[in-house]
Steps between C-alpha positions, in 0.01 A plus 500: 500500500664320792817708468297819492327405825832423669642834389185677615517328840869594536434864413212507748725367777767756409245782509380388841857477625568847351230654714553300819681698772788320671490528879698226674495458875730714710818323614530402863746745651737358759616668817794721409846397606687762694818347638691688765829637377820356642597831652874570480679648797584865452743722681389839624755740639358725769710784638359567846591828665474517879488851637748524789391850598274368780797310644716812481233711666452237768872477568521878534211485741600196703875547536555717805609855439652550843740279692629595843696343776273350768315769696676780318579768609480409868710183524842391376618199306815362656719247320787411729636701785652798324231631258136602515278671244149575384390582149219593267482381135245595240477379143427691182262378227563152362647487150433195283713371215425192293753286315374175347361311799674705765341791680730745675350710779714786623461809711703762677500491879552799729623451854624681806665358810607593851778306671756500780792284610698405808819312582463131584736217584382140481142620490534725804451876474796712610349841418157652489323556167623791296257780424261394225622572149272510201504461123241604246349781698680827447663397172185339365393136489758252375409302188532133410394302193292195579348236272341160450528265205190294417529190277164433330393154385172337400417162648298232319193583710498862370656641815748784464786439741710796613831417666626811681869567563621796704785696350782637710431857609728756335567805720513825305609711799724394786380554849765642735423594855667697777786736474746220422299399193427135577352326189204288610357442151561123513314475829202674349510283187497184709198622692328594173559153353308342785202726440510436123516124553181522703333690211630244246354211700168683529486562123569135420249376754212718389569572134764252388236289323222642286230262375411568135296183453159673538601742221620220274179306574296799383708515181461122453122531534491778241697288254241225544218744423370487137526817292287578197673524164292683243325263259717209609379384840664493842870490576608315812871497589486181716827544694672179606838571661706795623871558461715797605726609217677784678476746788646847502429842640475842338336833580359396837346189346567131532473362148423129477500334160250215529490218247158342473419168337143521370256327266296787351191421300223690323148355533169590337307498824620673814660243729478517875789668674733232636566510873835357604769590752809659355774234496839544662777643288677222313761443234394376156641512152428803288270485199551809295195693391126496533274245334122484502225321309210718392185359339370736233138503385391481137120517486327269253280785380801702388670198345177411319466848351859490372456155344160590348642817344771292331288211379153644439398492130757244397336265251554143389330303223461124523373254238233259618434264209360729226425787740734773620476583870601837634633562852551852640644574846285737703631486858744309721429508870722359773293329768715321753712198577473132421792289624722809493403573138314808385141446385380730219160545343518570125195668341468484123270564207496402133331184374402438859468721804597394846793439725727227621769461764872440475774461758863603483816504706629847599875518439751779557789572265767688694695624201210695356321543835190360334212292633348259248214253524643187340382146430144620428250213468123466490341429834364145506137611528538742208676232294213259554244766408688604184541141383125456525386827341785672315804277472652734242568743786718242670808639327861564597486822300273654762704394802825602328359846431403536865855399603643749256291788631497417873828677570548770760797731539582518873766772473260773610361287785847419636619859462196627688549238771864603536403867525231431760734281704771767499251765610378290789847395616597866532259618763461548874368178653463643849618808684877505482522194271541570129575259219726561204573256222447404141388200299777449247362195323156345460422171327200267473537174689152354455151552357191368676143533360254600771122536513486857370856592417836371393760504777845586367762425764789743468839454664651835599857555611685811607612682813304618801602708799299590808617816672408519868553871548492508876454246777459679832659349806214632714710461815 
């Protein structure tokens, strides 16, 4: 009779336990860790094109079109005792030719001159002036080729320096006067050189230095402005240093290849635009390529649905003394972070209904591009509750099954991220500034559980080019 009572009491306890729902306390979630990435320094190559057309137009406008002897045609220029003359010189349109960093300015000049001579000894006139003889009137204006050579350089403070050199005039037609045919071409050329030297000095004084710093500051500010990348957050270039790779000219443009050291980053929330003065041009070692960290979002709701679809309905049978206990997975729900581990709520049915909590470490396997929740263990509060009410549930079989099923293929996520990044790199960032580039490789460098999502930090590398289509001189 005693044994029957003990068995009856045991069966009663088992029946009560069978019906009792299991609802342990929710784990205490910790503040999520979200360490800042050690951002690598990238190199961006920026071909900047400076339109020289305004300079050409200004030169055509500012360089005099007419040169004459003083008070022409009423007064004479007399050099020495035996010769006097007066002249008029007009220039044709300026022609510009670019070769690397040299700008050649040339034009054809047209002149006419009137002169006369007399005999002199030791600076004293012996005869009166001959009748005035002229050149370039009846036979048409005489021609001469004239030019300047301009050496272009860019200083470290973004100033374009133009060093002007006058070329020697090349007479096309000789100028002979009077019936004896005196050649006075050299006299005219010497007078022309003086006038051209005055024009050269004026060009260097007023336009020999062109300040591009305000334009580069505008570009610098734009690079510090965040740009939205679809479904990924905000891209900020974060420029650090500027280097000039090369300078050349072509098709009326000054082409400056700018090397930019930058620390680009993609953030979830839009950062404030950084305000900083553009630094002086400097020399620094080259780091090939473009590198950026981008934090991708994997929502817990989506991850929970995937895991539930894989594990729901899976059944285990446990023996508790003489009674078989059945456990059936119903749902697995990711909740948040606890000491950088994922917290999951597991709902079940079978011999008992209820739920409990487990935690696991999210790990990434690069070879398969797979995310897995590993090292799954019962949360301490759930463990205590199970030991008191349903210790048979405290089984490695359950946690091992969760580990087995909590795998996520990240190939699609990384491919989509790569596609989105490429689309956003190849766009116009501002008027006249267009990006072109490609992400060639993308890998996962870290996984960080957050309050409502899993942050997957991706490291992207590739090439990036910013084309500055036109930078007006605005002279």
